[in-house]
C-alpha positions in Angstrom: 69.7 41.4 9.9 66.2 40.9 11.3 64.1 39.1 8.7 67.0 37.8 6.7 66.4 34.3 5.2 68.9 31.7 6.4 69.3 27.9 6.2 69.4 26.1 9.5 70.6 22.6 10.1 67.9 20.9 12.2 67.9 17.5 13.8 69.1 14.8 11.4 70.9 17.4 9.2 67.8 18.5 7.5 68.1 22.0 5.9 65.2 24.3 6.9 64.7 27.9 5.6 63.9 30.2 8.5 64.0 34.0 9.2 66.3 35.7 11.7 64.6 37.4 14.6 67.5 38.2 16.9 71.1 37.2 17.8 72.5 36.3 21.2 75.9 35.2 22.3 76.7 32.3 20.0 72.9 31.8 19.3 70.7 32.9 16.4 67.0 33.2 17.2 65.0 32.0 14.2 61.3 31.7 13.3 59.3 30.3 10.4 58.0 32.7 7.8 54.4 32.5 9.3 55.5 33.1 12.9 58.0 35.8 11.8 55.2 37.8 10.1 52.8 37.4 13.1 55.5 38.6 15.5 56.5 41.5 13.2 52.9 42.6 13.0 52.6 42.6 16.8 50.3 39.6 16.9 50.6 36.6 19.2 53.2 34.2 17.8 55.4 31.3 18.9 58.8 32.3 20.4 61.7 32.2 18.0 64.0 29.2 18.5 67.6 29.6 19.4 70.0 27.7 17.1 73.7 27.5 17.7 75.4 30.0 15.3 77.4 27.1 13.9 74.2 25.5 12.5 73.0 28.7 10.7 74.1 29.4 7.1 73.6 32.1 4.5 70.6 31.4 2.3 71.5 29.6 -0.9 68.7 28.6 -3.2 71.1 26.4 -5.3 71.9 24.4 -2.2 68.3 23.7 -1.6 67.6 22.7 -5.2 70.7 20.6 -5.8 72.9 18.1 -4.0 73.1 19.3 -0.4 76.7 19.5 0.5 76.9 21.3 3.9 80.6 22.0 3.4 79.9 24.3 0.5 77.6 26.6 2.5 78.8 29.8 4.1 78.1 30.3 7.8 75.7 33.2 8.4 77.1 36.2 10.3 75.0 39.2 11.4 75.8 42.4 9.6 76.5 45.2 12.1 75.8 48.7 10.8 78.3 51.3 11.9 76.7 54.7 12.4 
């Protein structure tokens, strides 16, 4: 889950590729590639931004390259590992 690429719908409906840092109750905390790498390495980095889970979608390269129809994207859901 942590580090997974996702597409987030930001202000104005613009798709942005970000990386998952954490998940809260109805919120997904996301960071840019650069900030994710800094944070993962233990360096000073900007705090991840909380997005409503309803605005976070599974990464789909075809969506980014073609006509962007938000209705065709799949909402991202964290994968819980059962041990």
